[in-house]
BAVEXSE-938102 format. One record per residue: residue in three letters; x, y, z of N, C-alpha, C, O in turn. Coordinates in steps of 0.001 Angstrom, whole numbers, padded with zeros to 6 digits, always signed. Layout:
# BAVEXSE-938102
ALAXYZXYZXYZXYZ;...
//
This chain:
# BAVEXSE-938102
MET+007728+015319-010746+007386+014953-009367+008569+014208-008753+009058+013234-009325;SER+009026+014665-007593+010278+014151-007040+010109+012967-006099+011055+012203-005904;ASN+008928+012794-005510+008690+011681-004586+009647+011673-003401+010138+010619-002998;LEU+009907+012844-002848+010726+012921-001643+010000+012278-000471+008772+012306-000398;VAL+010762+011706+000437+010226+010948+001566+010607+011636+002874+011717+012150+003015;TRP+009679+011639+003825+009989+012031+005206+010476+010767+005901+009755+009772+005974;PHE+011716+010811+006417+012300+009605+007011+012968+009957+008330+013922+010735+008369;ASP+012455+009376+009413+013030+009557+010755+013239+011027+011112+014254+011391+011705;GLY+012277+011860+010750+012299+013235+011238+012607+014316+010242+012566+015496+010589;LYS+012919+013952+008993+013228+015001+008024+012930+014520+006602+012933+013325+006310;ILE+012673+015502+005730+012514+015205+004318+013876+014844+003745+014862+015551+003956;THR+013916+013732+003017+015214+013230+002553+015114+012768+001104+014494+013451+000289;LYS+015691+011658+000772+015762+011168-000597+014393+010708-001106+013413+010677-000361;THR+014353+010357-002380+013144+009763-002932+013038+008323-002452+014025+007732-002013;TYR+011821+007756-002539+011677+006399-002018+012411+005365-002859+012648+004252-002390;ASN+012772+005706-004081+013582+004782-004879+015048+004779-004456+015800+003874-004817;GLU+015451+005790-003690+016854+005904-003275+017094+005416-001850+018243+005275-001430;ILE+016028+005158-001106+016167+004679+000267+016186+003155+000260+015320+002528-000349;SER+017151+002564+000920+017273+001108+000946+016953+000577+002334+017205+001235+003343;VAL+016395-000621+002364+016134-001330+003615+017196-002414+003761+017356-003228+002851;PRO+017931-002454+004878+018992-003453+005051+018465-004879+004936+017340-005166+005345;LEU+019266-005752+004388+018855-007142+004220+018617-007844+005547+017915-008854+005590;LEU+019191-007328+006637+018982-007926+007953+017864-007239+008729+017764-007401+009945;SER+017038-006487+008046+015922-005807+008702+014911-006814+009247+014507-007741+008545;GLN+014504-006623+010511+013455-007479+011081+012130-007276+010356+011324-008200+010250;GLY+011913-006071+009860+010701-005826+009089+010655-006665+007830+009598-007165+007448;LEU+011798-006819+007186+011877-007626+005971+011738-009109+006275+011042-009824+005554;HIS+012390-009584+007335+012403-011016+007643+011114-011495+008307+010614-012574+007990;TYR+010580-010695+009223+009482-011179+010063+008198-010365+009944+007202-010682+010594;GLY+008212-009331+009131+007010-008509+009001+006759-007617+010191+005616-007229+010435;PHE+007808-007273+010952+007642-006359+012084+007403-004957+011528+008337-004298+011070;GLY+006190-004518+011567+005882-003188+011058+004405-002888+011195+003588-003789+011383;ALA+004074-001622+011100+002685-001165+011116+002594+000044+010199+003573+000767+010012;PHE+001430+000258+009638+001322+001338+008662-000096+001892+008619-001016+001353+009234;GLU-000242+002972+007883-001539+003561+007592-001609+003877+006102-000582+003984+005432;GLY-002812+004023+005601-003045+004537+004255-003992+005711+004378-005065+005584+004969;ILE-003610+006852+003826-004372+008084+004006-004646+008681+002633-003723+008873+001841;ARG-005893+008971+002356-006288+009470+001042-006279+010993+001006-006693+011648+001963;THR-005806+011549-000102-005889+012994-000321-006678+013256-001598-006698+012439-002518;ARG-007333+014429-001629-008103+014839-002804-007731+016269-003159-007514+017096-002274;LYS-007659+016553-004424-007220+017878-004859-008357+018893-004793-009533+018554-004924;TYR-007970+020130-004588-008871+021268-004784-008040+022398-005376-006839+022232-005588;ALA-008651+023526-005643-008021+024561-006464-006657+024999-005960-005747+025215-006761;GLU-006496+025134-004656-005267+025700-004106-004356+024673-003451-003325+025037-002887;GLY-004713+023411-003514-003866+022423-002865-004547+021079-002738-005068+020536-003712;SER-004537+020542-001512-005021+019188-001290-005774+019091+000032-005423+019754+001008;PHE-006806+018262+000052-007484+017885+001288-006961+016515+001727-006938+015575+000933;ILE-006546+016405+002973-006210+015097+003544-007409+014638+004359-007887+015358+005236;PHE-007893+013435+004065-009125+012958+004687-008835+012244+006008-008146+011224+006042;ARG-009370+012794+007082-009320+012223+008426-007885+011920+008876-007586+010839+009384;LEU-007028+012890+008677-005610+012735+009009-005403+012406+010481-004703+011447+010806;THR-006002+013188+011374-005807+012966+012810-006261+011571+013225-005591+010909+014017;ASP-007398+011123+012693-007913+009792+013027-006973+008695+012538-006764+007699+013231;HIS-006412+008872+011357-005470+007877+010836-004222+007782+011711-003742+006684+011997;ILE-003700+008924+012131-002484+008895+012954-002783+008313+014332-001938+007625+014906;GLN-003959+008578+014864-004348+007954+016130-004403+006439+015984-003990+005707+016884;ARG-004917+005968+014841-004969+004520+014630-003571+003942+014455-003309+002822+014893;LEU-002672+004688+013823-001286+004230+013716-000679+004049+015100-000001+003055+015359;TYR-000920+005005+015985-000398+004898+017349-001042+003726+018089-000380+003055+018881;HIS-002316+003479+017839-002963+002311+018450-002276+001024+017985-001991+000138+018791;SER-002013+000932+016676-001363-000266+016138+000027-000456+016724+000373-001553+017163;THR+000825+000606+016733+002200+000467+017221+002239+000182+018717+003102-000561+019185;SER+001313+000767+019467+001270+000510+020906+000898-000944+021189+001511-001597+022034;LYS-000107-001442+020479-000559-002808+020720+000489-003833+020292+000563-004927+020850;LEU+001292-003470+019304+002342-004369+018826+003682-004139+019523+004696-004718+019134;PHE+003683-003287+020561+004872-003003+021380+005965-002258+020608+007151-002438+020884;TYR+005570-001421+019640+006569-000703+018849+006937+000647+019465+008054+001127+019271;GLN+006026+001257+020195+006315+002435+021030+006989+003581+020276+008057+004042+020680;ILE+006384+004037+019201+006966+005173+018477+006740+006494+019197+007337+007510+018840;GLU+005871+006481+020222+005630+007734+020956+006884+008233+021660+006962+009405+022029;ASP+007862+007358+021849+009132+007785+022440+009968+008621+021470+010905+009305+021882;LYS+009623+008563+020176+010423+009260+019168+009682+010425+018510+010278+011462+018220;PHE+008368+010246+018274+007607+011263+017556+006230+011438+018185+005619+010472+018642;THR+005751+012670+018206+004397+012938+018676+003427+012795+017504+003838+012890+016347;PRO+002145+012566+017793+001159+012524+016705+001148+013805+015885+000985+013767+014665;GLN+001320+014936+016554+001314+016213+015838+002488+016308+014864+002344+016860+013774;GLU+003640+015777+015247+004795+015786+014345+004536+014932+013107+004936+015287+011998;ILE+003869+013812+013312+003595+012933+012175+002539+013547+011260+002639+013440+010037;GLU+001530+014189+011842+000539+014879+011018+001198+015954+010160+000905+016077+008971;GLN+002083+016724+010766+002772+017769+010011+003667+017161+008936+003783+017706+007838;ALA+004296+016040+009250+005153+015377+008269+004352+014930+007047+004836+015023+005919;CYS+003137+014448+007267+002281+014050+006142+001987+015244+005243+001999+015132+004017;GLN+001723+016388+005867+001472+017598+005088+002731+018040+004348+002657+018484+003202;ASP+003880+017920+004997+005135+018332+004365+005449+017485+003130+005956+017998+002133;VAL+005146+016193+003202+005392+015322+002054+004590+015793+000843+005093+015795-000281;LEU+003346+016189+001078+002538+016712-000025+003122+018007-000565+003226+018193-001778;THR+003503+018902+000343+003963+020223-000066+005286+020163-000815+005433+020786-001866;TYR+006237+019429-000288+007536+019308-000952+007399+018717-002356+008094+019125-003286;ASN+006491+017751-002491+006339+017059-003766+005256+017657-004652+005065+017218-005786;GLN+004538+018673-004131+003455+019308-004893+002432+018266-005371+002037+018249-006537;LEU+002020+017405-004445+001076+016339-004762-000315+016719-004271-000495+017044-003097;ARG-001275+016681-005148-002631+017050-004763-003507+015828-004491-004184+015756-003466;GLU-003488+014886-005404-004368+013716-005275-003499+012467-005221-002946+012036-006233;THR-003385+011897-004035-002431+010804-003859-002829+009958-002649-003907+010123-002078;TYR-001951+009070-002284-002177+008138-001177-000940+008202-000283+000156+007836-000707;ILE-001117+008662+000941+000001+008816+001871+000186+007517+002655-000777+006950+003169;ARG+001422+007058+002739+001715+005814+003447+002746+006068+004546+003946+006063+004269;PRO+002300+006293+005804+003243+006250+006929+003503+004783+007294+002566+003992+007404;ILE+004752+004433+007475+005073+003053+007836+006157+003027+008906+007185+003695+008792;VAL+005903+002246+009940+006844+002028+011035+007425+000625+010863+006684-000338+010664;TYR+008738+000515+010940+009339-000813+010795+010632-000894+011599+011205+000116+012006;PHE+011066-002121+011809+012313-002376+012533+013417-002646+011523+013259-003457+010611;GLY+014534-001955+011698+015558-001949+010663+016810-002717+010968+016795-003944+011066;ASP+017920-001977+011123+019265-002514+010963+019718-003353+012155+020371-002841+013064;THR+019382-004610+012153+019816-005485+013237+019895-006914+012722+019312-007248+011691;PHE+020618-007748+013448+020644-009167+013087+019266-009768+013331+018646-009477+014354;PRO+018769-010605+012410+017429-011159+012585+017248-011861+013924+018116-012611+014370;GLY+016137-011614+014539+015768-012214+015805+014387-011730+016175+013876-010790+015566;LEU+013776-012352+017159+012397-012034+017506+012279-011076+018676+011177-010851+019177;THR+013392-010504+019123+013360-009535+020215+013321-008124+019642+014145-007759+018804;LEU+012352-007335+020105+012204-005970+019615+013142-005029+020356+013378-005188+021554;SER+013671-004057+019642+014510-003023+020240+013966-001665+019840+013899-001338+018655;LYS+013574-000871+020837+012985+000435+020521+013996+001369+019872+013613+002368+019264;ASP+015287+001055+019994+016317+001873+019356+016423+001596+017861+017155+002278+017144;ASN+015696+000605+017405+015819+000165+016014+014566+000462+015199+014375-000112+014127;ILE+013707+001358+015699+012459+001680+015024+012684+002813+014026+013350+003802+014329;HIS+012124+002651+012845+012168+003697+011828+010742+004074+011431+009828+003250+011479;LEU+010575+005323+011043+009291+005798+010544+009523+006528+009233+010284+007494+009173;ALA+008867+006062+008195+008935+006713+006887+007533+007130+006464+006554+006447+006766;ILE+007445+008251+005766+006175+008721+005220+006411+009069+003759+007246+009914+003435;LEU+005672+008412+002888+005803+008654+001463+004420+008798+000839+003412+008441+001449;ALA+004384+009313-000354+003127+009450-001085+003261+008726-002414+004256+008888-003121;VAL+002257+007927-002751+002311+007124-003972+001047+007338-004789+000009+007738-004262;ASP+001150+007068-006070+000003+007160-006967-000863+005923-006775-000441+004810-007089;PHE-002061+006114-006266-002965+004995-005987-004378+005466-006314-005141+005793-005405;PRO-004744+005505-007608-006043+006063-008002-007204+005295-007389-007140+004078-007216;LEU-008268+006028-007064-009493+005379-006635-010072+004585-007798-010039+005030-008945;ASN-010600+003407-007491-011189+002546-008513-012703+002711-008488-013364+002294-007537;PHE-013243+003316-009529-014686+003539-009577-015384+002348-010231-016102+002498-011219;ALA-015163+001188-009673-015700-000034-010261-017223-000058-010176-017818+000443-009221;ASP-017838-000650-011197-019292-000784-011215-019760-002038-010492-020925-002421-010606;GLY-018891-002661-009772-019263-003852-009034-018192-004911-009137-017664-005168-010218;ILE-017871-005525-008018-016841-006557-007995-017430-007875-007521-018509-007918-006930;LYS-016703-008943-007791-017095-010280-007350-016133-010734-006253-014917-010622-006408;ILE-016675-011247-005144-015829-011651-004028-016148-013087-003603-017265-013573-003778;ALA-015141-013743-003046-015277-015138-002618-014905-015266-001151-014047-014536-000656;VAL-015552-016194-000458-015255-016413+000948-013869-017038+001091-013493-017921+000320;ALA-013117-016571+002084-011769-017077+002337-011820-018384+003124-012775-018651+003853;GLU-010789-019179+002963-010673-020420+003734-010298-020128+005182-010862-020722+006101;LEU-009356-019222+005390-008921-018865+006735-009935-017940+007393-010711-017272+006711;ARG-009923-017906+008712-010864-017087+009462-010160-015895+010099-008970-015953+010408;LYS-010905-014824+010289-010382-013660+010999-011200-013489+012264-012387-013165+012218;ASP-010538-013715+013405-011257-013740+014674-010312-013297+015786-009145-013687+015819;ARG-010824-012492+016681-010003-011957+017783-009455-013058+018670-008499-012832+019412;ARG-010045-014257+018607-009605-015352+019460-008339-016024+018944-007717-016800+019669;ASN-007950-015742+017710-006714-016359+017218-005805-015410+016442-004825-015851+015843;MET-006115-014115+016445-005213-013148+015834-005552-011749+016340-006620-011528+016912;ILE-004634-010806+016125-004897-009409+016470-005654-008798+015301-005125-008719+014193;VAL-006876-008370+015535-007736-007965+014417-007811-006458+014210-008203-006003+013135;ASP-007440-005674+015226-007737-004239+015170-006509-003378+014918-006492-002204+015288;VAL-005479-003946+014293-004276-003186+013963-003949-003388+012484-004357-004372+011868;LYS-003203-002430+011933-002681-002586+010570-001219-002997+010680-000313-002172+010563;GLY-001010-004278+010906+000333-004822+011036+000814-005395+009711+000062-006081+009020;SER+002050-005119+009359+002576-005542+008058+002493-007054+007868+002108-007526+006798;GLY+002851-007811+008898+002886-009258+008774+001540-009893+008482+001477-010957+007865;GLN+000459-009250+008919-000872-009811+008691-001222-009899+007215-002017-010744+006804;TYR-000630-009031+006433-001055-008931+005040-000592-010095+004183-001024-010220+003037;GLN+000271-010945+004704+000596-012168+003972-000636-013062+003874-000894-013665+002832;ILE-001392-013144+004964-002629-013927+004961-003624-013317+003987-004274-014033+003225;PHE-003743-011990+004014-004708-011319+003146-004357-011531+001671-005231-011813+000852;THR-003070-011395+001342-002641-011587-000041-002873-013026-000493-003283-013276-001626;TYR-002606-013965+000411-002825-015384+000108-004276-015634-000287-004542-016298-001289;GLU-005216-015105+000499-006629-015346+000219-007100-014590-001026-007926-015095-001787;ARG-006576-013383-001230-006964-012641-002437-006494-013366-003698-007241-013472-004671;GLU-005270-013859-003680-004751-014539-004865-005526-015823-005147-005762-016163-006306;LYS-005920-016533-004097-006737-017731-004306-008060-017362-004961-008520-018048-005874;ALA-008673-016274-004495-009944-015830-005069-009767-015415-006528-010602-015738-007372;ARG-008693-014707-006822-008451-014247-008193-008254-015424-009150-008679-015367-010304;LYS-007619-016472-008675-007417-017646-009526-008741-018346-009840-008832-019105-010805;LYS-009761-018090-009026-011093-018667-009259-011988-017743-010080-013143-018072-010348;GLY-011455-016586-010480-012239-015668-011290-012918-014558-010526-013730-013825-011090;PHE-012597-014418-009232-013164-013342-008421-012175-012181-008333-010989-012335-008627;ASN-012677-011031-007929-011813-009858-007765-011132-009803-006413-010031-009268-006285;ASP-011788-010359-005401-011286-010198-004037-011871-011288-003157-012654-012124-003610;ALA-011472-011263-001881-011938-012252-000913-012451-011555+000333-012192-010370+000548;PHE-013178-012297+001149-013619-011778+002445-013564-012897+003466-013630-014079+003128;PHE-013439-012493+004736-013252-013442+005829-014532-013628+006638-015358-012722+006753;LEU-014666-014814+007187-015648-015091+008230-014925-015158+009562-013705-015323+009602;ASP-015680-015028+010671-015086-015272+011983-015251-016748+012339-015763-017525+011533;ASN-014830-017134+013519-014877-018548+013898-016292-019083+014061-016498-020296+014102;ASP-017267-018187+014153-018662-018598+014312-019421-018619+012995-020627-018865+012977;GLY-018727-018364+011897-019383-018385+010598-020073-017095+010225-020863-017058+009281;ASN-019780-016026+010965-020326-014713+010619-019353-013964+009718-018145-014191+009774;ILE-019880-013081+008896-019040-012262+008035-018203-011324+008894-018724-010678+009804;ALA-016912-011248+008608-016016-010332+009328-015718-009122+008447-016308-008057+008631;GLU-014813-009281+007498-014456-008162+006618-013738-008675+005390-013445-009864+005274;GLY-013459-007764+004477-012745-008114+003271-011243-008082+003470-010753-007892+004584;VAL-010525-008270+002387-009068-008174+002396-008711-006693+002307-008738-006106+001225;GLY-008380-006100+003436-008076-004674+003451-009287-003784+003321-009159-002628+002918;SER-010459-004290+003651-011680-003490+003526-012734-003991+004502-012689-005137+004950;ASN-013676-003124+004824-014853-003506+005603-016017-003761+004654-015975-003373+003486;ILE-017048-004411+005162-018163-004795+004302-019492-004344+004895-019686-004358+006110;PHE-020390-003949+004021-021771-003617+004371-022699-004429+003482-022391-004688+002318;LEU-023839-004828+004039-024912-005422+003255-026167-004582+003443-026348-003968+004495;ILE-027027-004549+002448-028164-003634+002430-029457-004421+002281-029570-005308+001434;LYS-030430-004079+003118-031790-004604+003001-032750-003437+003086-032864-002780+004121;GLU-033445-003184+001975-034342-002040+001869-033571-000759+002194-032628-000427+001476;HIS-033940-000028+003252-033244+001223+003558-032366+001111+004806-032156+002096+005513;THR-031857-000086+005072-030978-000287+006221-029654-000894+005765-029619-001857+004998;LEU-028569-000303+006258-027231-000825+006009-026808-001657+007210-026914-001200+008348;TYR-026334-002861+006970-025872-003754+008028-024369-003957+007876-023867-004164+006771;THR-023662-003895+008994-022221-004130+008966-021803-004848+010242-022384-004595+011297;PRO-020817-005732+010180-020389-006455+011384-019873-005505+012462-019339-004443+012144;PRO-020026-005877+013735-019475-005063+014830-017950-005112+014819-017348-005872+014062;LEU-017339-004296+015663-015891-004107+015625-015083-005283+016167-013872-005329+015952;GLU-015696-006215+016848-014922-007174+017638-013950-008029+016821-012929-008463+017353;ASN-014244-008281+015541-013355-009123+014737-012815-008422+013492-012393-009082+012543;ILE-012826-007098+013492-012434-006371+012285-011526-005191+012617-011414-004769+013769;LEU-010884-004674+011580-010159-003416+011698-011168-002269+011685-012057-002249+010834;PRO-011051-001312+012610-011972-000165+012615-011641+000794+011478-010838+001713+011641;GLY-012258+000575+010338-011940+001336+009142-012443+002769+009194-013511+003040+009742;MET-011669+003686+008621-012067+005095+008575-013250+005309+007637-014165+006070+007951;THR-013233+004641+006488-014344+004792+005551-015601+004162+006130-016693+004712+005986;ARG-015459+003022+006778-016599+002396+007459-017206+003349+008459-018420+003555+008464;ASP-016369+003944+009318-016860+004869+010328-017526+006080+009684-018520+006594+010198;SER-016984+006532+008566-017584+007669+007870-018981+007320+007370-019905+008123+007501;VAL-019141+006122+006797-020460+005690+006328-021451+005625+007484-022603+006036+007339;LEU-021012+005113+008630-021895+005053+009796-022418+006434+010160-023546+006570+010633;GLN-021599+007457+009940-021991+008808+010323-022796+009535+009254-023654+010353+009586;PHE-022537+009255+007967-023242+010042+006950-024408+009318+006275-025137+009939+005502;ALA-024605+008039+006541-025664+007286+005863-027043+007902+006073-027877+007892+005168;SER-027278+008435+007260-028592+009025+007553-028871+010249+006687-030032+010591+006465;ASP-027828+010915+006196-028025+012062+005306-028770+011655+004045-029495+012459+003458;LEU-028590+010404+003627-029217+009905+002407-030458+009073+002700-031019+008441+001806;GLY-030884+009079+003970-032120+008400+004332-031978+006950+004723-032966+006216+004733;TYR-030758+006513+005050-030545+005115+005408-030300+004951+006902-029656+005785+007540;ASN-030823+003866+007440-030510+003461+008805-029270+002566+008770-028954+001969+007741;VAL-028581+002481+009893-027394+001631+009983-027493+000755+011222-027854+001230+012299;LYS-027173-000524+011069-027144-001448+012198-025810-002190+012201-025399-002754+011187;GLU-025144-002183+013349-023936-002977+013535-024347-004269+014232-024695-004254+015412;GLU-024309-005365+013523-024713-006640+014110-024079-007792+013345-023635-007633+012208;HIS-024045-008950+013985-023482-010134+013344-024345-010533+012143-025574-010510+012197;ILE-023660-010897+011068-024335-011309+009837-023814-012692+009473-022644-012836+009117;SER-024648-013692+009557-024194-015043+009242-024007-015196+007730-024729-014604+006928;TYR-023027-015999+007380-022775-016236+005955-024007-016832+005285-024294-016540+004123;SER-024721-017654+006010-025894-018321+005431-027042-017364+005135-027993-017733+004447;SER-026963-016129+005652-028077-015185+005480-027873-014197+004339-028736-013349+004113;ILE-026758-014280+003611-026473-013225+002634-027511-013159+001515-027675-012116+000882;GLY-028205-014256+001272-029245-014253+000247-030446-013397+000600-031289-013128-000255;ASN-030534-012964+001856-031660-012130+002287-031445-010646+001992-032345-009836+002216;PHE-030267-010283+001494-029943-008871+001299-030067-008468-000167-029991-009294-001076;ASP-030262-007161-000359-030479-006619-001704-029189-006179-002390-029053-006302-003607;GLU-028246-005668-001606-026989-005156-002148-025879-005372-001127-026121-005767+000013;ALA-024655-005101-001574-023499-005139-000675-022421-004218-001237-022401-003915-002430;PHE-021528-003779-000354-020393-002979-000821-019245-003069+000166-019439-003330+001353;PHE-018035-002846-000356-016819-002738+000441-016530-001271+000725-016922-000390-000041;THR-015832-001014+001846-015315+000320+002134-013845+000214+002519-013424-000765+003135;GLY-013071+001224+002152-011664+001260+002530-011009+002520+002003-011464+003096+001015;THR-009949+002948+002655-009261+004158+002215-008720+004010+000800-008831+004938-000002;ALA-008141+002869+000485-007557+002674-000844-008618+002595-001930-008383+003034-003056;ILE-009792+002038-001605-010808+001786-002630-011999+002718-002549-012793+002780-003488;GLY-012146+003444-001452-013343+004261-001264-014528+003371-000933-014470+002564-000005;ILE-015599+003520-001695-016768+002644-001581-016943+001934-002918-017073+002579-003959;VAL-016945+000611-002887-017041-000185-004112-018209-001158-003990-018197-002017-003108;PRO-019218-001046-004854-020331-001999-004816-019866-003421-005114-018924-003639-005877;ILE-020546-004377-004498-020279-005799-004724-021443-006367-005527-022597-006266-005110;LYS-021145-006957-006663-022225-007503-007490-022397-009013-007318-023411-009579-007726;GLN-021391-009667-006706-021502-011112-006521-020700-011557-005312-019546-011161-005145;ILE-021315-012387-004461-020633-013045-003348-020727-014547-003571-021811-015124-003498;ASP-019596-015174-003840-019576-016583-004228-020564-016799-005377-020392-016201-006439;ASN-021581-017626-005200-022523-017883-006298-023740-016961-006279-024596-017049-007159;LEU-023822-016082-005287-024972-015184-005167-024729-013910-005970-023736-013216-005750;ILE-025621-013605-006891-025520-012402-007711-026576-011399-007252-027760-011727-007170;PHE-026139-010168-006952-027075-009112-006574-027608-008432-007834-026873-008218-008798;ASN-028884-008101-007809-029526-007498-008974-029346-005992-009050-029658-005378-010070;SER-028843-005391-007970-028731-003934-007943-027449-003509-007236-026973-004178-006318;ILE-026899-002376-007688-025786-001730-006987-026085-000236-006822-025179+000562-006584;GLU-027361+000132-006951-027733+001550-006981-027415+002267-005673-026873+003371-005693;ILE-027744+001656-004543-027484+002312-003257-025983+002445-003036-025508+003486-002582;GLY-025244+001403-003354-023793+001473-003230-023202+002598-004062-022290+003292-003612;LYS-023714+002782-005274-023217+003853-006140-023562+005230-005580-022758+006158-005677;SER-024751+005369-004995-025130+006670-004425-024276+007001-003202-023894+008154-003007;LEU-023980+006004-002387-023094+006212-001240-021677+006534-001703-020994+007366-001105;GLN-021244+005875-002763-019922+006137-003332-019790+007592-003750-018788+008239-003445;LYS-020791+008109-004445-020745+009501-004912-020731+010477-003743-019980+011453-003752;TYR-021562+010215-002739-021636+011120-001588-020310+011123-000826-019839+012170-000382;TYR-019723+009952-000683-018423+009858-000014-017367+010667-000762-016588+011391-000142;LEU-017336+010552-002073-016369+011314-002863-016599+012812-002716-015642+013583-002637;ASP-017860+013227-002678-018163+014647-002463-017639+015118-001109-017131+016233-000990;ILE-017761+014274-000095-017252+014623+001241-015739+014804+001196-015214+015783+001726;THR-015044+013874+000571-013578+013939+000549-013067+015123-000261-011922+015542-000088;MET-013902+015665-001142-013509+016809-001966-013976+018134-001383-013840+019180-002018;GLY-014535+018090-000150-014922+019316+000533-016232+019909+000075-016492+021085+000328;LYS-017069+019128-000596-018319+019653-001142-019484+019604-000156-020533+020197-000408;ILE-019308+018899+000970-020378+018778+001965-019918+019504+003220-019090+018970+003958;PRO-020429+020710+003490-019896+021557+004571-019839+020884+005934-018879+021098+006673;LYS-020833+020076+006292-020873+019519+007645-019730+018544+007914-019443+018234+009070;TYR-019072+018055+006856-017981+017100+007047-016611+017700+006731-015622+016973+006637;GLN-016550+019000+006570-015245+019626+006348-014341+019510+007572-013131+019716+007477;LYS-014927+019179+008718-014137+018921+009929-013208+017725+009742-012223+017591+010467;TRP-013509+016856+008781-012675+015681+008518-011490+015995+007606-010640+015133+007384;LEU-011423+017195+007086-010440+017532+006061-009347+018434+006609-009624+019436+007269;THR-008113+018071+006330-006963+018930+006614-006532+019567+005301-006167+018869+004355;GLN-006576+020890+005247-006221+021586+004014-004716+021831+003949-004108+022306+004908;VAL-004135+021502+002813-002729+021792+002552-002683+022760+001376-003047+022405+000255;HIS-002234+023987+001638-002177+025024+000607-000809+025016-000054+000215+025067+000627;PHE-000791+024954-001364+000475+024817-002076+001112+026135-002480+002191+026130-003073;GLN+000480+027265-002181+001132+028519-002546+002338+028803-001665+003198+029603-002031;SER+002410+028147-000494+003566+028323+000393+004470+027102+000285+004532+026277+001197;VAL+005163+026999-000830+006001+025830-001097+007263+025885-000255+007921+026923-000182;LEU+007600+024782+000374+008824+024704+001164+010024+024542+000237+009940+023857-000783;VAL+011133+025171+000591+012336+025053-000227+013530+024751+000667+014650+024611+000176;
//
């Protein structure tokens, strides 16, 4: 496997051979935005899950952060580039990472549209079929009133990593944020659902990243007989729920077995949703094949 990268408009070196200048604004200040896109293998190639939606969200992030990549590349060009990365590298089951960053300039806080780079690479990032994780509430808050919540900006992830590492040192697997009002917002790189009987509850979009897996659950939950409600969930109310789970492109659907000191007695619904989601991403559910971009490997680019 060669790990060739699409960089600024063409397939080029492997990602181990591409260097980022030491004076990169992306390196110094976290000026960047990215996406994570999951692919699943099938007999003749690979399915890319919700490719168009991911690229639209990338454009939303770059536009809101004043990065303006639309001056250099169209969404259709980036979608095709994602497919080309798979084809050139013959990758069936992987994780595609488009990343926009500011490169070769003297450090400073002024953005220059002439200094924007876009790279697309594919990395090995297996889905974790965990039987349940333990999560802890973060000290910092995630709220639209004091940060940009609806973009995947590189610099934001320093906060996320900080809170995850604190949770791990306490014996938890991950962390989750509250908003300024004490309501549950989302996890570190993931959205959260809580379950009561046959209803799934998830926070509204106002203080969270609009996750692709979250949106998928909202659309397919009724297939399995579940209702869905988007509403504020206070931290003090989590003891009223039967189950919980995280959603995210990198993790899929992962049941939560413990939130701080609260232990859930069941993860059955989370596991059933996890299986159905995986079936969707593998093209086994016809009504959701509209979410899949097929990449056929018999036509290898040379």
